[in-house]
N, C-alpha and C positions, 0 to 999 in steps of 0.2 A: 424490768422490773417497772411496774406499773406506779407512777409517783403523780400526787396532785399538787399543785402549788398554792398554797395558803399561808399569808400572813408572814412571808419570807421564810418559810419551812416547806420542805419537800414532805408529803405524806403516802405512806406507802398503803397500796390497797389490793385486795384479791376479791375478783369477783368469780363464782362458781354456780353451777346449775343451768338449767334451760333459760332460755329466753323468755319464755312465755308464762313463766311461772310469777307469782307475786314476789316483789322485791323484799327481802328482809336483811337489816343492818344491824349485825352483832359487834358490840364495843366491849373492849376488854376492861380489866381492872387496873390499877396502879401496880406497877411493879411486873406487870406480864405483858405478853405482846397477843398478835392474832391466833397463835396455836394453843390458847386459852379453850378455845372451842374445837379442838381436833376432833374429840370422842362425841360431840354433839352434832357435828356437822353431817355425817352420813346418814341420820335420823331426819334431817331437814330437806337434804336437796332433792328428796321425791316430790316435796310440795311448794319449795320456794327457790328463788335465784336469788343469793346469799353475798353480800358485799361484807368483808371483814377489813378493818385497817389498822395498822399499829399507831396507838394514839401518840400525839406529838411529844417526843422524849421516849419512846419506847421502841424497840424491835429496829426494824429498818428506817424507820422515819427519823427525820433531822431532831435534834435536841438542841435548839439554842438557848443561851444562857439568860437566867432572869425568870420573874414569876409569870407563869401563866394564868388564864381565867379561863372559867366555863364558857363565856363568852366566844374566847378564842379556839377552843377545842370543839365547840357546837360549829364554828366557822370551817375547822378542818374538815367535819363530818360532812358538811354540806358541799364542799368542795370536791370530796372523794365521791360523794353523789354525783355530783355533775361530769365528774370525769368518768365514769363508770356509766353515764345517760340513765341516771336513776331519778326519776322528778318527784316521786314521792314513795315511802315505804314504810313498812312496819319497823322499829326500831326496838333493840333488846338490847340492855346493858347489864355487867356485874359490876357494882361498888362504883368507881368512880365513871365507869362506864353508863351506868344508871344514871348518875347525875348530870353527865353529857347530854343523855338523853332527854331529861326533862329539860334540861336549857334548851336543847333544840326545837322541842315541842310548843315550848313557849313563846320563842324568839321567832322560828319559822312554823307556824300552824300547818301551812300548807304544805309541808314536806313529810309529816308525819302522820301515818294512816292510824296508829295505834303503838301504845308503850308497854314492854314488859320492862319491868323495874327489879331486877335480880339481887338480892342481897345489897341492898345500898340503902342509902339514906339523904334526908334534905337537911339533918341537924347534926353536924360532929363536931366535936369538941375543938374550939379554934388554938387553944393552949396547947394542947396535946401534939396538935399537926404542926404549929410553930417549932416546938421544941424537936420533932421528928425531922422538919426540914433542917433546923439548924445543925443538926448532928451529921445528918448526909452532907452537907456542904462541906463540914470541917472533917468528917472522917470516912464519906463514902457510902455507898449502899448497904457496904458488909456491916457498918455500926449499927444499920437498926434490922439486920437480917433476923436474928433471932427472935424480936418483937416482931416482926413481919409474918415469920412463920408461924408464931404461935396464933396469928390472929387470921391467916391464910386457910388453914388446914384443922379439921378436927383431929383430937388426939389419936383415936382410932383409925381414921384413914392414913394418918402420917405413919404410925407402926404398923400399918397393914400392908402399905404401899410404899415401902422407902425409897425404891427407884425413882417414883414419881415426886415424892418430897424432897427428894434431893435434886433432881432435874430443875424444880421451880426456886429452890434456893440457889442452885447455881447460875440459873437466868438472872434473879434479882441481885446478886453480886455482881455479877458482870456488865449489869445495865449501867447506862450515862446517868452519873450521879446530878449531873444539873438537868436532865430529863425528869429524873424520878423528884427532885427538889421543885422544879418548875411545876409538875403536875400537882406536888401536894399543895403547894401554895392555890391552887384553884381550889382544892377542896378545902383549905383552911378559909378561903373567903368567901364560898359560895353562900347566896342568900336567896334560897328557893322557895321555902316552907310557906311565906305568905303568898307567894304568886302560883301556889297549887293548885287553889279552886278555878283559875281562869283555864286549866287543862280541860279541852272539849274532846278531845278522842278516847275511844275504849283505853283503860290501862289495869295492867294486871302486875297484883307485886307480889314476888315471890320471896319467901324468907327460908332460910336454913335453920332446922331446929337445933343445931349446934353451932350455930355461927358466932363466933366472939367478937366479931368485929361490928358489924351492925344487927343484932338480934330483933325479934318480934318488939320487945320491950323498948320504947325509946327511940324506934328506928322504924320498923315496919308498920307499927301501929300509928304513927305519926302519919305515915304516907295514905294509909289506909283513912284516918280521920279528915285529912287536908284535900284529898282528890275525889271529886264527885265520882260517886258509883263505881269506884275501883273495886277490884276483885282481888281476891287472897288464894294463894297457894302455898301450902308447906312442902317443904321437902327434907327429907332426912340426911341432912348435910353439913359441913362447915360453911366457909366465906367463898369459897370458890367453887359453887355449885355445879361450872360444867366439868369440871375434873371427878369431883366426888362422886353427882349424880347424873351423868350425862344423859342415860336414857329416860330418867325421870323427867328431867328438865326439857328435852326434846318433846316428851308427852304433853308436859303442861303448855309450851308454846303451840303446840300444834291444836291441843284443844281449843285455846283460846283465840287464835288467831283464823282457825278454819273451825267454828262451833259446829255442832250436828253431831249425830250418831257416825262414829269412826272407828267401829270396832275394829275393822279388818286394818284399817291403817295404824292403829294402836298394836295389833299383832306384829306388823311389819316391822315395826319401830324397834319391838323386843327382839324380834328374830334377827334383825340386822346388826342391834347392839348385840347378843350373844353369838352370832357368828363370829364376830371380830374378837370375842375372847375364845371361842373354839378354836379359831386360826392361830392365835397367840401360842396357846397350849399345846395343841395337836400337831401345828405345822398344817401350811396350804396343800400340800400334796396328801394327806389322809382325808382332809375336810372335802377335798376337791373329788377324790374319788365316791367319800360317802354321799356328796349331792349327787353325783352321776349316777348312783346306783339307786336313788329314790324312786319309788313305783307307786300308782295310784293307791296302793293296798298300804304303803308306811310310811308316806309322805306327812301325812297330820301326825305320826309319832315322831317321826324327826324335827319337824317343826317344834313340837312340844319340849321335847327335850332341849333344844336350841334356846327357846324361849326361857324354859325353867330352871333347867340345870346349869346351861353355861350364861346365861344374863342373872336371873335372880340369884343363883349360888355363887358363881365365881366372879361376880361384880360385887359383891359384900365386902365391906372394909375392912372385917375383922382379922383376916389372915391373908399372907402373901401366897403367890403362886407355889412358892417352894413348898411351904407348908401343906397347902391344898394337894399338891401333888404327892408329897409323902403318904398324907392321910389317905388318899384314893388308894395308893399301893399297899398299903396295911389292909384297909378293909378288902379290897379285890382280892388278894392273898388269903386272907382269913376265910373269906366264902367261897373261894374256889373259882372265881370269876377271872379264870385264866386268859382269856381273849381279851377283856378289857384290861387286865394286870399286864400283858405282853405291848398293849399298844400304850398304857401309860409310861411303860418302863422306856421304849422306843422313844419317845416324843420328849420325855423328861431328859436321857442322857444326850441325845442328837441337839438339842437346844440348849445346854447348858443350866437346865431344870435343877439338875442336882448331881453328886458325884456318884461314883460306883463304890467308893468306900461308904458316903451315906447310904444307899441302897443295900449294900452288904449289913449295915447295923439295923437298918429298917427289918430286914429280912430276920436277924438274930433276934429282936424283938417280938416279933410275929411268931417265932416259933417256942418262943416262952409264953406268949400270952393267948395264941391260936392252936398249938399242939406244933409238935416237931414234924408231923407230914404236912401240914401246910408250909411250913418251913423249908422243908427240904422240896418239895415241888416248886415252892417259889424260887429257890436257889437254880433249881434244875432249867426253869423257864428264863430267867434273868440271863444266865450263862447262855442260853441259846441266843436269845434276842442279841446280847454283845456279841457273839459271834458272827451274827449277821451284821451289825454294824462293823466291825473291824475289816470283815472280808469286803464292804462295801466301799470303806473308807482307805 
């Protein structure tokens, strides 16, 4: 694992992408590690060489005791850039990551070509952060987990993606308490707002419309007022934009950092994001066969379905994957779309998307509301798929 030495700590970093691409540094929020960016990364690697790092006190980086400062954390980023062989880069940061990015651009302007400040602020409540730090140093990160989760994710996303929400919570509770408290002190003590007019590089301010932690009012608006010529982008998400709106965030970053007409690149971003959802729901084998069967005649249709159905619809936060699968089965059975019905039965049963008992109950409901013939054929088609699954397993 690559580490950079900085102010008595080892800072874990990871560099991905082609060497000839422009450098982009991604910084995570407090309470998360570099995996926060996992869903965004595939849409960025075609255009950028991406450096991610675990903030001091987080992930695989060291977590020395005591208070950290934004200057210290900016030094860590600079050390990671040195270790990765990057002299100058665009820097995008979420929450604490955005604060570190501002500090780095102010203290080392020669190293920062552009800033993307995502769901962040330069004016946080010092007393509230001191109270949070005290709780963590007394009772660990579990003592503030409920509060943090309320501020991390929008209620709709947390309800619709419970597995993601639980993973975020689990990582937060498991992290080093001294690391969280130390990073919290950097937020508590930051003094950035008066310095922001000195920023000379291009700046994008990204706000989440459902962000309860650093909303536009009182946070994003202050950044826009203080930073000369800053641009604004609004996303339909909570505080952790890379989790809730990865495709939209990737599109915003690409549009800002590579301005100009890029319709093809935007379409490719949505396609790649949709392809990930398609693989998750239907499985790699089926998707690979589908891609192999593309022809000049149907390729555009396949691309459209992947962008719209699998990205726009399957990425919406209102429903979880299990509920969507069952809805698809009910609709395809009711309409007699048996090829699609069999596809989703097989994918759901082999991937743990739902149980055979749940499928049975769904078909009973279908028989009542869509007609006994639809239910009867649905049972027959499902039984045939289950027989094939049992024979193969």
